[in-house]
C-alpha positions in Angstrom: 33.1 -171.3 -67.1 34.3 -174.3 -69.0 37.9 -173.5 -68.2 37.2 -174.0 -64.5 36.4 -177.6 -65.1 40.1 -178.5 -65.3 40.3 -178.1 -61.6 38.3 -181.3 -61.1 40.7 -182.9 -58.9 40.5 -182.4 -55.1 39.1 -180.2 -52.2 39.3 -178.6 -48.7 37.0 -179.9 -46.0 35.0 -178.7 -43.0 36.7 -181.1 -40.6 39.9 -180.1 -38.7 43.1 -180.8 -40.7 44.2 -183.3 -38.0 41.4 -185.6 -39.1 43.2 -186.3 -42.3 46.6 -187.8 -43.2 49.4 -185.7 -44.6 50.8 -188.5 -46.6 49.3 -187.1 -49.8 50.3 -183.5 -49.2 52.0 -181.5 -51.9 51.3 -180.0 -55.3 49.6 -182.4 -57.8 49.4 -181.9 -61.5 45.9 -182.8 -62.7 44.7 -183.9 -66.1 41.0 -183.7 -66.8 39.2 -185.3 -69.7 35.5 -184.7 -70.7 33.8 -187.9 -71.8 30.1 -186.8 -71.6 28.7 -183.4 -72.5 30.0 -180.2 -74.2 32.7 -179.0 -71.8 36.3 -178.3 -72.7 37.7 -181.7 -73.9 41.0 -181.7 -72.0 42.5 -179.4 -69.3 45.7 -179.6 -67.2 46.2 -177.7 -63.9 47.4 -178.2 -60.4 46.0 -178.5 -56.9 47.7 -178.2 -53.5 47.0 -180.5 -50.6 48.0 -179.6 -47.1 47.1 -181.7 -44.0 45.0 -183.9 -46.2 42.8 -181.0 -47.4 42.7 -179.5 -50.8 43.6 -175.9 -50.2 44.3 -174.3 -53.6 43.8 -174.7 -57.3 45.8 -173.2 -60.2 42.5 -172.2 -61.9 41.5 -168.5 -61.7 38.7 -167.6 -59.2 38.0 -171.2 -58.2 36.8 -171.9 -54.6 37.9 -175.4 -53.5 36.6 -177.8 -50.8 37.9 -181.3 -50.4 40.1 -183.8 -48.7 42.1 -187.0 -49.2 41.5 -189.6 -46.5 44.3 -191.8 -45.1 42.9 -194.7 -47.3 43.5 -192.5 -50.3 39.8 -191.8 -51.0 39.4 -188.4 -52.7 36.4 -186.1 -52.4 36.4 -182.6 -53.8 34.2 -179.8 -55.0 35.3 -176.8 -57.2 33.1 -173.7 -57.6 33.5 -170.8 -60.0 30.6 -168.4 -60.0 27.4 -170.5 -60.4 29.3 -173.5 -61.9 30.0 -176.5 -59.6 32.2 -179.5 -60.3 32.4 -182.6 -58.0 35.3 -185.0 -58.2 35.9 -188.3 -56.4 38.5 -191.0 -56.8 41.5 -192.7 -55.2 45.1 -191.6 -54.5 48.0 -194.1 -54.1 51.5 -192.8 -53.3 52.2 -190.3 -56.1 49.3 -191.0 -58.5 45.6 -190.5 -58.3 42.5 -190.8 -60.5 38.8 -190.9 -60.6 35.6 -189.4 -62.1 34.1 -185.9 -62.1 30.8 -184.4 -63.0 29.1 -181.0 -63.2 25.3 -180.8 -63.0 25.5 -177.1 -63.7 27.2 -177.6 -67.1 25.8 -181.1 -67.8 29.1 -182.8 -68.4 31.5 -185.2 -66.8 34.5 -187.3 -67.3 37.7 -188.7 -65.8 40.7 -187.2 -64.1 44.2 -188.3 -63.3 46.9 -186.7 -61.1 50.5 -187.1 -60.3 52.4 -185.6 -57.3 55.1 -183.2 -58.3 58.5 -183.7 -56.7 
């Protein structure tokens, strides 16, 4: 369960893909750090954004939901079994960052991401 928390980055939404910008599309490497609670201290992984939506995570068996708005605002949810992680933040060009929390695992922290070329 704790390994899933690395995915705290971004998500795929219920709105049509056309509602979001594609300027943040691509594969993003995400670094997650726990600052509160007893979750894995640091994890690195990747997420894929297509049409402004988070469509995939490199974590095993993780369901993603989320989006990146044209303004760069990030909102995401990652689910693995009963564990849920929520992430929010801001993307600018090829870098992003923000905060994450998991009320199912009682922990949280910060995340940063960079778009792969």
